[in-house]
N, C-alpha and C positions, 0 to 999 in steps of 0.2 A: 278447321281445327276443332276438335271436340272439347267440350268443357270437362276436362279430366280432373282427377283428384288434385293435381298441383294447382290448377286455376281455382277450384273451389276452396282449397285450403288457404290460398293466399288471400282471397277476398274475405273469407271468414275470419282470418287472423287480423286483417285490417279493422273490420268492424268490432272484433273483440277488444282490440286495443283502445278504440275510440270509446266504447261503452264502459271502459274502466273509469272514464271521466264523465261522460254524458249519460244522464238518466232519462229513459224514455226517448221521445223524438225519433221513433223508428222510421217514420216516413221520411223525415229530413235526412237521416243518415243514409238510408237506401238511395234517395235521390242524389245525394252527394256522390255516392259511388257510381251511380248511373251517369252523371255528368262527367266524372273522371274517365270512365271507360269509353264514353261516346264522344269525347273531345268537345264537349259543349260547356258553355258558361252557365252559371247558376245564380239566380237572384232569390234571396231569402228575405221574406217580409214578416215582421212580428214586432210586438211591443217590446220595450226594453226589459232586460232581465231574464230572457228566455234562452240564454246560452247560445245565441246564433254565432257570435264571434268565437266563443270557446270551442264550439263544434268544428268550425273550419280550422282553427289552430290545432286542435287535437288530430284532425284528419291529416294535416300537413306533417305533424310529428310522427304519425304512424307510417306515413309513406316515405319519409326520409328524403324528400325532394327539397329544392331551394324554395324558401318561403319568404314572402314580403307582405307586410301589412301596411296599408295606406289609410290613414284616418282622414276622411274627407271633411273639410271645413270651408266656410265661405271665403276665406282669404287665400285659398290655393290658386295657383296658376298652372296652365298645362305643363310648363317646364318642370314643375314639381313632380309630375307623374312620369313623363317620358324621358326627361333629361334635357340638356341644353349644351350650347357651345360656350366654352370658357377660353379667354385669351391667356396663353401662357407667356408671360413676359420674358422668362429665361430662354425659351425656345423661339420666341418671336412669331408664334403661330397660334391659331385657334385649335383647341382640342375638344373632343366630345366627352361630356360627362353623362353617362347613362343613368336614367332614373330607376326608381324601384319597380317599374313595370317589368324589368328584365329579371324574371324569376319563373320557376315552374308553376308555382301556385301563388296567386296574388289575391289577397283579401282586401276588397274595396269596402271599408267599414263605413256605414252610414253614407252611402253614395249620394243620396238625395240632399245632403248638406252642402254640396259644392255647386257652383253655378254651372249653367249648361255648357259653357266653353270648356270647362275642366272635365265634365262628364264626356263631352265629345272627343276629348283627347284619347279616350279609350277605344273609339270606334275603329280606327285602323288596326290597332293592336288586336282587338277581339275578332275582327273579320279576316284580316290579311295575315295576322300573326307576324307583323313587322311594325317598325316605328320609323318615321322619317324625321330627322333632325337636321335643319338647314337643307342642304342638297344631298345628304347622305341617307340611305335606307339601311336600317339595321334589323337583322332577323332576330326574333325572340327565341328563347330556349324551347326545345321540344322535349317533353310535353309542356304546353302552356295552357293555363286555365285561370279564369277570373271567377271568384265567388264574391258576390256583393251582398251587403245587407242594407235594409232600409226600415225606417220606423214609420208606420202608417198613421199614427194618431196625432202628430204635430204638423202644423202648417207654418208656424213662425220660423223663419230662417231655413226653410227647405225649398228645394227647387225640383219640381216633378221631372222625371227623366224624359228626354225627347223620345218620340215614338221610334225613331231610327235606332236609338240606343237600346230601348227595351227589346226591340225585335232581335237584337244580337244575342240575347240570353236564350239558351235552349229551354230552360225550365225556370218556372217561378213557383217557389214552395211557400205556403203559408204556415207559420209556426203558431201553435195555440198553447194555452196554459197547460201545465202538467196536472195530473190527477193528485188527489190528496196523498195517496201512497207514494207517488213519485216525488212529490215535493218534500215529504218526510225524508226520503233517501237522499235527496239533494242537500238538504240542510245537514243531515248526518255526515255526508261526505265532506262538506265544507268545514265542519267543525273538527273532524278528525284529520283533515288534510288530503289533498288529491294525490293519487298515485302517479308514478312516472310512466309515461308512455314509451314503449320500445318501438324503434323503427323496424318494420318488417318487410318493406319494399324499397327499391331505389328507382331512379328515373328509367333505367333500361328495362326493369321488370314491369313497370307501369306501361311503357311503350309496347311490350310484348302482350300485355293484357288488352291494350287498345286494339292491337292487330287481331287478337283472338275474337274480340267483339265484332269486328268487321266481317269475320268469317262465319258468324252465326247465320244460319239459313233463314231467309224470309220468303214465304210463299207469295206469289204475285197477288193472290186474293187479299192479303193483308195490306199490301201497298194500295190496292184499289179501295179498301176500307178506309185507310188513312186519308186518301184523297177525297173520298165522299164526305168524311167528317169535316175536313178543312173547307171544302167547297160549301158545305151546309152553313158555315158561319157567314158566308158572303151571300147566300141565297136561302134564307130560312123557309120561304114558301115551298121550296123544292122538297122539303122533308115534312111538309104538313104543319109548319109553324108560322102560318101567315099572321096570326095575332101578335107574335113576338117580333116580327120583322121591324117594327117601328122602334124597337129598343136598341138595335145595332146599327151604328153609322158606318163602321168599316169592320170587315171580317179579317180573318187570318190570311197571310200571304202563302205562296207555295213553300216557303221556308218551314212553315209549320208541318206540312206533310212530310218533308224530309226529316225533321227533328223527331216526329212521332216514331218513325221507323228506326232511326238510329238509337233513340232511347229505348225502344222495345227490344232491340238486339242486346243492349247492355243489361236490361232487366232480365232477359232470358238467361244470359250468362251468369248473372248473380244467383239465379234460381237453379243453376246446375244443368242447363240445357244448351244444346248447340243448334236449336231451332226455336223460332218465335211462335207464340200462341196468340189467338185473338185477344185474350185477356191481357197480354202484355201491352198491346197497343192501346186497349181501352183504359188500362191503369194509368198510363203516362199521359193520355190525351188532355185531361184537365190541367196538368202542370205545364204542358207545352202551349196550351191555347189561352189560358186565362188572362195573360198579360198582352195578348195580341188582339183582343176585342176592344174596339172603341165604342163605348155605349153612348146613347143619345141622352139629351136632357130629360126626355120622358122616362127613361130607365132610372135616372137619378130621382125623379119625382115620385115614381112608383116603387122605389126601393128595390129595383131589380139589379142583381149582381151578375158578374160573369159566370159564377157557379150555377145560377138559375138557368141561364141561357144554355150553357154547356150540358147541364144535366138533361134538359129537354132534347137537345140534339142527339146525345148519346143514347137516349131512350128511343128515339125515332129512327136512328140509322141502324139497321140490323147487322149483327156480326156476320162475318163471312162463313159460309158452309163448307167444311172440309171433310176429310175422312176421319171418322171417329173409331177408336179402338177400345174395345171392352177388355180391360186387362184381366178380368176374371173369367173370360170365355175363350181363352186360347188365342187372343189376338184377332177375333172376328171384326169385320169392318162394316160400317153403315155409311151411306152417303150424306145423311143429314141428321140433325138432332133437334128435338123439340125443347120447349122451355122446361127448365128444371132437370134436364138430362144430366146424369152424373158420369156419363162416359167421357173418355179423355180425347180431346181433339189432337190430331197429329197431322202434319203436312203430307200431301200426296208423295208417293215415291219419286225421287229425283231421277 
C-alpha cells in the first residue's frame, strides 16, 4: 500500500492537533506516532514538568481511542493493573473485574514508582497482548499500546525496571528542556488556556494505518544493516571498538533488530514514503538500543553513557550501499555513493 494523500493527511492532522497543546518536543511526538504505527510500546524518560504525561494524553485525545491512565505508586498491587476476581454474593459465583489495562492506549505514569511485581504485571500484556486472571485468559483490545513515563533524577521511592520489562519497550525517548523561546510559548499558552483537541482518528483507522506500515517496503540490505548494528552491541571488537568492549556487559537481543526495522517502516510512512531508507534505520537505532545496553561499572566510573557507545557503533558500521537516483539528471542511477553525496538513495527495483 502506498503512502497516499489520505495516509499523509491523517498523520499530519494527528500531529497538528497534538501540537495545539504541546510546544516543541518534535522528536518525542514523532516517536510517539512511530510507536503507534509499529505497534510498539514507548518509554519516555525526563525530569518532571516537561509535559510527558500531557503529550500522551493529547495524543490519545487526537486519536479518539479508549484511553486509561494508571498512576504508579509504591502501594499498588498487580490486581490494580490487570483486574481481579470478585465474589458476587447475589449470584453465588466469582466474577472477573477487568483492570485499567483493558484500553487501546494505556499511560503508565511514573512506572518506576511501583515495585517490581507490579511492573511485571504488564509483561504478559505488553508481549502477548492478553491478561490471565485466575484460570481465564482475556484478550486485550486491538490496537493496544503502553506509553510509560519515568523520572531519572530521584532514587528514593523508585524501583528500577527489570531488564525483561525494559526489553518489551520498542523505543526509549529522552526528553530534554525546552528552549527559551519554546518556554515563553508554553507559559503564554498556560496563561491564556489550552485549546480543545479534536479527535481525528478512531481505532479502525489506526488499525488501517498500522497495516499500511507493515506494507512499507524494506530492502534486505537494510535488514542486514540493522542486524550488524545490533550484533555490534554484543561484540564491539568486530567493528573496531576493542577499547570500548569493557564498558558493555550485555548487548541488545535480536528483538532490537526486529524493532529497528519495524520502527523504520513507521518513520518512512510518516515521511510520506512507501519504502525505507538507510537514514530511517539509523534515525531510530539510538531510541531502540539505548535501554537494551547493560553497561559495566567501568562505564559508570568513566562516565560513559549508552549514547557514547551507540554513537561509536553507528559511526563504525557503514550504511548499506543501494541504488542512488539523481533527481536532477533524469533519474540516472549509480551503484554507490561517497561521503557527503547529496543524491537520493532508493531501493533496487522489486
